[in-house]
C-alpha positions as a printed Julia matrix, in Angstrom:
284×3 Matrix{Float64}:
 11.17  -19.15   26.47
 11.44  -16.26   24.01
  7.66  -16.41   23.67
  7.22  -15.06   27.21
  7.16  -11.49   25.98
  4.94   -8.44   26.13
  4.42   -6.23   23.08
  4.92   -2.54   23.84
  4.61   -0.45   20.67
  5.89   -0.17   17.1
  8.76    2.0    15.98
  9.47    2.39   12.25
  6.95   -0.41   11.77
  8.95   -2.82   13.98
  7.26   -4.36   17.01
  9.1    -3.59   20.24
  8.63   -6.31   22.85
 10.04   -6.96   26.3
 10.67  -10.39   27.77
  8.91  -11.14   31.05
 12.25  -11.72   32.78
 13.24   -8.12   32.01
 11.12   -6.95   34.94
 13.3    -9.01   37.27
 16.19   -6.8    36.18
 14.21   -3.69   37.1
 13.36   -5.18   40.49
 17.02   -6.03   41.13
 18.32   -2.56   40.27
 15.44   -0.94   42.09
 16.37   -2.86   45.22
 20.05   -1.92   44.83
 19.11    1.75   44.49
 16.76    1.6    47.48
 19.54    0.19   49.65
 21.86    3.06   48.69
 19.45    6.0    48.64
 15.99    4.94   49.71
 13.04    5.7    47.45
 14.86    8.41   45.42
 17.77    6.03   44.9
 15.41    3.3    43.72
 13.71    5.63   41.23
 17.1     6.85   39.99
 18.46    3.34   39.45
 15.36    2.14   37.62
 15.34    5.28   35.46
 19.01    4.8    34.62
 18.4     1.2    33.51
 15.44    2.3    31.38
 17.58    4.95   29.66
 20.35    2.42   29.14
 17.91    0.12   27.35
 16.72    3.04   25.23
 20.31    3.06   23.94
 20.02   -0.71   23.4
 16.88   -0.13   21.32
 18.7     2.47   19.22
 21.53   -0.02   18.73
 19.1    -2.67   17.49
 17.33   -0.14   15.28
 20.68    0.5    13.62
 20.85   -3.17   12.68
 17.18   -3.31   11.71
 17.02   -0.26    9.46
 20.22   -1.3     7.71
 18.77   -4.79    7.16
 15.59   -3.41    5.63
 17.67   -1.63    2.99
 18.54   -5.1     1.69
 14.97   -6.37    1.72
 15.24   -8.22    5.04
 12.08   -8.07    7.14
 12.41   -7.29   10.85
  9.22   -8.34   12.67
 10.31   -7.29   16.15
 13.01   -6.2    18.57
 13.02   -8.13   21.83
 14.5    -6.74   25.04
 16.07   -9.26   27.43
 17.85   -8.72   30.75
 21.14   -9.39   28.95
 20.46   -6.95   26.09
 18.4    -6.67   22.93
 17.78   -8.9    19.93
 16.52   -7.87   16.5
 14.7   -10.74   14.81
 15.27  -11.04   11.04
 13.25  -13.21    8.67
 16.55  -14.33    7.14
 20.28  -13.92    7.66
 22.1   -12.07    4.85
 24.38  -14.4     2.89
 26.38  -11.71    1.09
 29.41  -10.69    3.19
 29.09   -7.02    2.2
 25.46   -6.91    3.35
 26.27   -8.61    6.64
 29.14   -6.2     7.27
 26.94   -3.13    6.76
 24.08   -4.5     8.87
 26.4    -5.58   11.68
 28.48   -2.41   11.85
 25.33   -0.26   11.92
 24.58   -1.28   15.54
 27.86   -0.23   17.2
 27.98    2.79   14.88
 24.85    4.11   16.6
 26.55    3.8    20.0
 29.67    5.6    18.8
 27.48    8.33   17.31
 25.81    8.8    20.72
 29.27    8.91   22.33
 30.24   11.72   19.96
 26.99   13.62   20.54
 27.27   13.38   24.34
 30.97   14.25   24.47
 30.5    18.07   24.48
 28.18   17.67   27.49
 30.36   15.33   29.55
 33.98   16.12   28.69
 34.49   18.22   31.82
 33.38   15.33   34.01
 35.81   12.98   32.29
 38.74   15.03   33.6
 37.22   15.95   36.97
 34.82   13.14   37.97
 34.95   14.16   41.64
 33.08   17.36   40.73
 30.11   15.37   39.44
 27.23   14.23   41.61
 25.94   10.77   40.78
 22.35   11.91   41.39
 22.4    14.81   38.92
 21.74   15.46   35.24
 25.47   15.74   34.58
 26.07   12.46   36.41
 23.31   10.83   34.35
 24.87   12.01   31.1
 28.24   10.69   32.26
 26.71    7.27   32.88
 25.04    7.22   29.46
 28.29    8.27   27.77
 30.23    5.44   29.41
 27.4     2.97   28.75
 27.39    3.7    25.0
 31.17    3.58   24.78
 31.26    0.21   26.55
 28.33   -1.12   24.51
 29.95   -0.16   21.22
 33.36   -1.62   22.1
 31.97   -4.73   23.81
 29.84   -5.68   20.82
 32.92   -5.69   18.6
 34.48   -8.55   20.56
 34.71  -11.41   17.99
 32.44  -13.82   19.88
 29.83  -15.14   17.43
 26.91  -14.32   17.25
 27.81  -10.94   18.75
 28.49   -8.14   16.28
 32.24   -8.7    16.32
 31.72  -12.41   15.59
 29.42  -11.59   12.67
 31.99   -9.17   11.26
 34.58  -11.95   11.58
 32.24  -14.4     9.78
 31.56  -11.89    6.99
 35.28  -11.34    6.44
 35.91  -15.1     6.37
 33.01  -15.57    3.93
 34.82  -13.42    1.37
 37.39  -16.24    1.08
 35.57  -19.35    2.35
 32.19  -20.98    1.72
 29.48  -19.5     3.93
 29.0   -22.61    6.05
 32.71  -23.1     6.68
 33.08  -19.41    7.55
 30.22  -19.77   10.03
 31.87  -22.83   11.59
 35.17  -21.02   12.12
 33.42  -17.96   13.55
 31.46  -20.17   15.97
 34.55  -22.12   17.04
 36.55  -18.96   17.77
 33.52  -17.53   19.55
 33.1   -20.62   21.73
 36.74  -20.52   22.83
 36.53  -16.82   23.67
 33.16  -17.29   25.4
 34.66  -19.94   27.72
 37.54  -17.59   28.56
 35.13  -14.74   29.31
 32.94  -17.02   31.44
 35.96  -18.0    33.51
 37.03  -14.37   33.86
 33.5   -13.27   34.83
 33.25  -15.99   37.49
 36.66  -15.0    38.85
 35.46  -11.39   39.06
 32.15  -12.44   40.67
 30.24  -10.91   37.75
 27.29  -13.3    37.47
 25.44  -11.25   34.85
 28.42  -11.26   32.48
 28.92  -15.0    32.99
 25.26  -15.69   32.17
 25.55  -13.5    29.07
 28.47  -15.5    27.67
 26.81  -18.82   28.51
 23.87  -17.66   26.4
 26.24  -16.57   23.61
 28.08  -19.92   23.78
 24.9   -21.86   22.95
 23.4   -19.24   20.6
 26.38  -19.46   18.25
 26.05  -23.22   17.89
 22.29  -22.91   17.36
 22.81  -20.49   14.47
 25.38  -22.8    12.88
 22.86  -25.66   13.0
 20.29  -23.44   11.26
 22.83  -22.6     8.54
 23.7   -26.3     8.18
 20.05  -27.32    7.77
 19.56  -24.62    5.14
 22.56  -25.89    3.18
 21.21  -29.46    3.39
 17.78  -28.39    2.16
 19.32  -26.53   -0.76
 21.47  -29.57   -1.59
 18.36  -31.78   -1.51
 16.41  -29.63   -3.96
 19.41  -29.26   -6.25
 19.7   -33.03   -6.37
 15.95  -33.44   -7.02
 16.18  -30.95   -9.89
 19.18  -32.8   -11.33
 17.38  -36.14  -11.2
 14.28  -34.77  -12.93
 14.13  -35.61  -16.69
 11.87  -34.05  -19.36
  9.06  -36.25  -20.8
  6.52  -35.7   -23.58
  2.88  -36.44  -22.76
  1.15  -39.0   -24.97
 -2.07  -38.24  -26.86
 -4.65  -41.0   -26.05
 -6.28  -40.39  -29.48
 -3.05  -41.13  -31.29
 -2.57  -37.58  -32.54
  0.41  -35.35  -32.21
  0.44  -33.05  -29.21
  2.31  -29.81  -29.06
  5.47  -30.45  -27.03
  4.89  -29.42  -23.47
  7.82  -29.64  -21.06
  7.01  -31.89  -18.13
  9.19  -33.27  -15.4
  9.29  -36.74  -13.97
 11.63  -38.01  -11.24
 14.38  -40.16  -12.65
 14.7   -43.72  -11.41
 17.59  -43.37   -9.05
 18.59  -44.3    -5.58
 19.36  -41.84   -2.81
 23.1   -42.22   -3.36
 23.41  -38.94   -5.32
 21.54  -37.14   -2.54
 23.83  -38.72    0.02
 26.83  -37.49   -1.96
 25.35  -33.99   -2.02
 24.89  -34.01    1.74
 28.39  -35.35    2.27
 29.76  -32.37    0.35
 27.86  -30.06    2.7
 29.16  -31.87    5.74
 32.79  -31.25    4.89
 32.73  -28.35    7.32
 33.62  -29.87   10.72
 30.72  -30.4    13.1
 30.44  -30.77   16.86
 27.75  -31.48   19.46
Protein backbone atom coordinates (compact mmCIF):
# COMPACT_ATOMS: atom_id res chain seq x y z
CA UNK A 1 0.00 0.00 0.00
CA UNK A 2 2.77 2.46 0.88
CA UNK A 3 4.27 1.73 -2.53
CA UNK A 4 1.42 3.57 -4.26
CA UNK A 5 3.29 6.84 -4.16
CA UNK A 6 4.49 9.54 -6.53
CA UNK A 7 7.92 11.12 -6.14
CA UNK A 8 7.81 14.92 -6.21
CA UNK A 9 11.27 16.39 -5.57
CA UNK A 10 14.21 16.25 -3.18
CA UNK A 11 14.76 18.58 -0.27
CA UNK A 12 18.06 18.44 1.64
CA UNK A 13 18.75 15.28 -0.34
CA UNK A 14 15.58 13.57 0.96
CA UNK A 15 13.01 12.34 -1.54
CA UNK A 16 9.58 13.87 -0.98
CA UNK A 17 6.76 11.59 -2.11
CA UNK A 18 2.99 11.72 -1.92
CA UNK A 19 0.74 8.70 -1.58
CA UNK A 20 -1.88 8.27 -4.29
CA UNK A 21 -4.67 8.45 -1.71
CA UNK A 22 -3.55 11.97 -0.79
CA UNK A 23 -5.35 13.31 -3.87
CA UNK A 24 -8.62 11.99 -2.46
CA UNK A 25 -8.10 14.37 0.45
CA UNK A 26 -7.67 17.28 -1.95
CA UNK A 27 -10.84 16.26 -3.79
CA UNK A 28 -12.78 16.05 -0.53
CA UNK A 29 -11.70 19.48 0.73
CA UNK A 30 -12.13 20.96 -2.72
CA UNK A 31 -15.72 19.73 -2.77
CA UNK A 32 -16.35 21.10 0.74
CA UNK A 33 -14.99 24.50 -0.30
CA UNK A 34 -17.02 24.52 -3.51
CA UNK A 35 -20.21 23.88 -1.55
CA UNK A 36 -19.49 26.85 0.73
CA UNK A 37 -18.07 29.38 -1.73
CA UNK A 38 -18.16 28.04 -5.25
CA UNK A 39 -14.97 28.00 -7.30
CA UNK A 40 -13.13 30.56 -5.10
CA UNK A 41 -14.07 28.55 -2.02
CA UNK A 42 -12.77 25.36 -3.62
CA UNK A 43 -9.45 26.99 -4.53
CA UNK A 44 -9.14 28.45 -1.03
CA UNK A 45 -9.80 25.12 0.69
CA UNK A 46 -7.34 23.22 -1.49
CA UNK A 47 -4.70 25.92 -1.01
CA UNK A 48 -5.20 25.83 2.75
CA UNK A 49 -4.71 22.05 2.83
CA UNK A 50 -1.57 22.35 0.70
CA UNK A 51 -0.13 24.96 3.10
CA UNK A 52 -1.05 22.78 6.06
CA UNK A 53 0.93 19.90 4.56
CA UNK A 54 3.86 22.24 3.95
CA UNK A 55 3.91 22.54 7.75
CA UNK A 56 3.73 18.74 7.95
CA UNK A 57 6.78 18.52 5.67
CA UNK A 58 8.67 20.96 7.90
CA UNK A 59 7.71 18.84 10.91
CA UNK A 60 9.10 15.71 9.26
CA UNK A 61 12.22 17.56 8.17
CA UNK A 62 12.81 18.39 11.82
CA UNK A 63 12.89 14.67 12.58
CA UNK A 64 14.94 13.86 9.48
CA UNK A 65 17.69 16.45 9.87
CA UNK A 66 18.07 15.59 13.55
CA UNK A 67 18.33 11.89 12.64
CA UNK A 68 21.05 12.54 10.08
CA UNK A 69 23.18 14.13 12.80
CA UNK A 70 23.40 10.65 14.32
CA UNK A 71 24.26 8.91 11.06
CA UNK A 72 20.74 7.70 10.32
CA UNK A 73 19.84 7.75 6.62
CA UNK A 74 16.45 9.17 5.61
CA UNK A 75 15.59 8.00 2.08
CA UNK A 76 12.23 9.75 1.84
CA UNK A 77 9.35 11.59 3.45
CA UNK A 78 5.93 10.25 2.48
CA UNK A 79 2.77 12.35 2.67
CA UNK A 80 -0.45 10.50 3.52
CA UNK A 81 -4.00 11.82 4.01
CA UNK A 82 -3.52 11.33 7.76
CA UNK A 83 -0.16 13.15 7.91
CA UNK A 84 3.48 12.61 7.05
CA UNK A 85 6.01 9.85 7.66
CA UNK A 86 9.79 10.11 7.57
CA UNK A 87 11.36 6.77 6.66
CA UNK A 88 14.60 5.94 8.51
CA UNK A 89 17.00 3.15 7.59
CA UNK A 90 17.13 2.26 11.29
CA UNK A 91 15.53 3.26 14.57
CA UNK A 92 17.92 4.86 17.10
CA UNK A 93 18.53 2.58 20.07
CA UNK A 94 20.10 5.19 22.36
CA UNK A 95 17.39 6.95 24.41
CA UNK A 96 19.14 10.33 24.17
CA UNK A 97 19.28 10.12 20.37
CA UNK A 98 15.62 9.11 20.13
CA UNK A 99 14.61 11.97 22.42
CA UNK A 100 16.41 14.58 20.30
CA UNK A 101 15.10 13.19 17.01
CA UNK A 102 11.54 12.92 18.30
CA UNK A 103 11.36 16.34 19.95
CA UNK A 104 12.74 18.01 16.81
CA UNK A 105 9.43 17.51 14.95
CA UNK A 106 7.04 19.27 17.38
CA UNK A 107 9.76 21.85 18.05
CA UNK A 108 9.45 22.99 14.43
CA UNK A 109 5.69 23.48 14.88
CA UNK A 110 6.16 25.48 18.08
CA UNK A 111 8.80 27.58 16.33
CA UNK A 112 6.27 28.38 13.57
CA UNK A 113 3.70 29.23 16.25
CA UNK A 114 6.15 31.71 17.76
CA UNK A 115 7.04 33.22 14.37
CA UNK A 116 3.39 33.65 13.35
CA UNK A 117 2.25 35.04 16.71
CA UNK A 118 3.17 38.71 15.98
CA UNK A 119 1.05 38.49 12.81
CA UNK A 120 -2.03 36.85 14.32
CA UNK A 121 -2.24 37.98 17.94
CA UNK A 122 -4.87 40.62 17.19
CA UNK A 123 -7.12 38.01 15.62
CA UNK A 124 -6.79 35.76 18.67
CA UNK A 125 -8.53 38.39 20.81
CA UNK A 126 -10.98 39.63 18.16
CA UNK A 127 -11.70 36.72 15.78
CA UNK A 128 -14.93 38.35 14.57
CA UNK A 129 -12.84 41.05 12.89
CA UNK A 130 -11.09 38.49 10.70
CA UNK A 131 -12.40 37.33 7.35
CA UNK A 132 -11.92 33.64 6.68
CA UNK A 133 -11.10 34.36 3.02
CA UNK A 134 -8.24 36.78 3.70
CA UNK A 135 -4.50 36.72 4.29
CA UNK A 136 -5.03 37.40 7.99
CA UNK A 137 -7.58 34.59 8.17
CA UNK A 138 -5.12 32.27 6.41
CA UNK A 139 -2.37 33.10 8.90
CA UNK A 140 -4.79 32.47 11.76
CA UNK A 141 -5.56 29.02 10.37
CA UNK A 142 -1.88 28.17 9.98
CA UNK A 143 -1.15 29.37 13.53
CA UNK A 144 -3.87 27.15 14.99
CA UNK A 145 -2.84 24.24 12.75
CA UNK A 146 0.78 24.32 13.97
CA UNK A 147 -0.26 24.70 17.59
CA UNK A 148 -2.61 21.71 17.33
CA UNK A 149 -0.05 19.67 15.38
CA UNK A 150 2.67 20.29 17.95
CA UNK A 151 0.47 19.49 20.95
CA UNK A 152 -1.30 16.54 19.30
CA UNK A 153 1.95 14.81 18.41
CA UNK A 154 3.02 14.87 22.05
CA UNK A 155 0.13 12.61 23.06
CA UNK A 156 1.85 9.43 24.37
CA UNK A 157 0.34 7.07 21.78
CA UNK A 158 3.18 5.02 20.26
CA UNK A 159 4.45 5.38 17.53
CA UNK A 160 3.46 9.05 17.61
CA UNK A 161 6.09 11.48 18.87
CA UNK A 162 4.73 11.46 22.42
CA UNK A 163 4.82 7.65 22.46
CA UNK A 164 8.44 7.63 21.25
CA UNK A 165 9.40 10.13 23.95
CA UNK A 166 7.71 7.83 26.47
CA UNK A 167 9.63 4.81 25.09
CA UNK A 168 12.94 6.70 25.22
CA UNK A 169 12.36 7.67 28.85
CA UNK A 170 11.47 4.08 29.74
CA UNK A 171 14.56 2.81 27.90
CA UNK A 172 16.78 4.73 30.31
CA UNK A 173 15.65 2.29 33.02
CA UNK A 174 14.43 -0.79 31.12
CA UNK A 175 15.77 -2.96 28.29
CA UNK A 176 14.90 -1.52 24.89
CA UNK A 177 12.46 -4.27 23.95
CA UNK A 178 10.58 -4.13 27.25
CA UNK A 179 10.41 -0.33 27.02
CA UNK A 180 8.96 -0.67 23.52
CA UNK A 181 6.36 -3.17 24.76
CA UNK A 182 5.18 -0.86 27.53
CA UNK A 183 5.04 2.12 25.17
CA UNK A 184 2.99 0.09 22.68
CA UNK A 185 0.61 -1.20 25.35
CA UNK A 186 -0.07 2.28 26.73
CA UNK A 187 -0.45 3.55 23.18
CA UNK A 188 -2.96 0.84 22.27
CA UNK A 189 -5.13 1.62 25.30
CA UNK A 190 -5.09 5.34 24.53
CA UNK A 191 -5.70 4.70 20.83
CA UNK A 192 -8.86 2.71 21.63
CA UNK A 193 -10.09 5.54 23.86
CA UNK A 194 -9.43 8.11 21.14
CA UNK A 195 -11.16 5.94 18.53
CA UNK A 196 -14.25 5.74 20.73
CA UNK A 197 -14.18 9.49 21.34
CA UNK A 198 -13.72 10.24 17.61
CA UNK A 199 -16.65 7.98 16.67
CA UNK A 200 -18.80 9.65 19.33
CA UNK A 201 -17.88 13.05 17.86
CA UNK A 202 -18.52 11.82 14.29
CA UNK A 203 -14.89 12.56 13.38
CA UNK A 204 -14.17 9.78 10.90
CA UNK A 205 -10.73 11.09 9.90
CA UNK A 206 -9.50 11.10 13.51
CA UNK A 207 -10.89 7.60 14.09
CA UNK A 208 -9.09 6.29 10.99
CA UNK A 209 -5.88 7.95 12.15
CA UNK A 210 -5.94 6.17 15.52
CA UNK A 211 -6.85 2.84 13.92
CA UNK A 212 -3.71 3.21 11.81
CA UNK A 213 -1.67 4.14 14.90
CA UNK A 214 -3.10 1.16 16.82
CA UNK A 215 -1.71 -1.31 14.27
CA UNK A 216 1.48 0.64 13.47
CA UNK A 217 2.65 0.46 17.08
CA UNK A 218 2.33 -3.32 17.19
CA UNK A 219 4.10 -3.63 13.82
CA UNK A 220 7.09 -1.67 15.11
CA UNK A 221 7.27 -3.83 18.23
CA UNK A 222 7.38 -6.95 16.05
CA UNK A 223 10.27 -5.43 14.07
CA UNK A 224 12.14 -4.72 17.31
CA UNK A 225 11.45 -8.26 18.53
CA UNK A 226 12.79 -9.84 15.33
CA UNK A 227 15.93 -7.70 15.56
CA UNK A 228 16.52 -8.85 19.15
CA UNK A 229 16.03 -12.48 18.08
CA UNK A 230 18.50 -12.13 15.21
CA UNK A 231 21.08 -10.57 17.51
CA UNK A 232 20.54 -13.38 20.03
CA UNK A 233 21.01 -15.96 17.26
CA UNK A 234 24.35 -14.54 16.11
CA UNK A 235 25.57 -14.13 19.67
CA UNK A 236 24.83 -17.80 20.27
CA UNK A 237 26.55 -18.83 17.01
CA UNK A 238 29.63 -16.83 18.02
CA UNK A 239 29.63 -18.46 21.47
CA UNK A 240 29.41 -21.95 19.99
CA UNK A 241 32.29 -21.34 17.57
CA UNK A 242 35.64 -22.79 18.77
CA UNK A 243 39.16 -22.03 17.46
CA UNK A 244 40.95 -24.81 15.48
CA UNK A 245 44.44 -25.08 14.02
CA UNK A 246 44.70 -26.18 10.37
CA UNK A 247 46.78 -29.28 9.70
CA UNK A 248 49.72 -29.30 7.28
CA UNK A 249 49.24 -32.22 4.80
CA UNK A 250 53.06 -32.42 4.40
CA UNK A 251 53.55 -32.99 8.10
CA UNK A 252 55.28 -29.66 8.71
CA UNK A 253 54.46 -27.02 11.22
CA UNK A 254 52.14 -24.28 10.05
CA UNK A 255 52.06 -20.82 11.49
CA UNK A 256 49.04 -20.67 13.81
CA UNK A 257 46.13 -19.16 11.97
CA UNK A 258 42.92 -18.56 13.91
CA UNK A 259 40.01 -20.39 12.32
CA UNK A 260 36.51 -20.98 13.54
CA UNK A 261 34.45 -24.13 13.40
CA UNK A 262 30.91 -24.58 14.75
CA UNK A 263 30.90 -26.54 17.97
CA UNK A 264 28.93 -29.76 18.12
CA UNK A 265 25.89 -28.62 20.00
CA UNK A 266 22.17 -28.82 19.81
CA UNK A 267 19.86 -25.86 19.40
CA UNK A 268 19.09 -25.80 23.12
CA UNK A 269 21.47 -22.88 23.84
CA UNK A 270 19.86 -20.92 21.00
CA UNK A 271 16.43 -21.72 22.39
CA UNK A 272 17.55 -20.43 25.78
CA UNK A 273 18.80 -17.23 24.15
CA UNK A 274 15.46 -16.69 22.43
CA UNK A 275 13.57 -17.42 25.63
CA UNK A 276 15.51 -14.64 27.35
CA UNK A 277 14.42 -12.26 24.58
CA UNK A 278 10.82 -13.34 24.90
CA UNK A 279 10.57 -12.38 28.54
CA UNK A 280 8.92 -9.15 27.44
CA UNK A 281 5.18 -9.95 27.23
CA UNK A 282 3.81 -10.48 23.73
CA UNK A 283 0.34 -10.25 22.21
CA UNK A 284 -1.34 -10.89 18.86
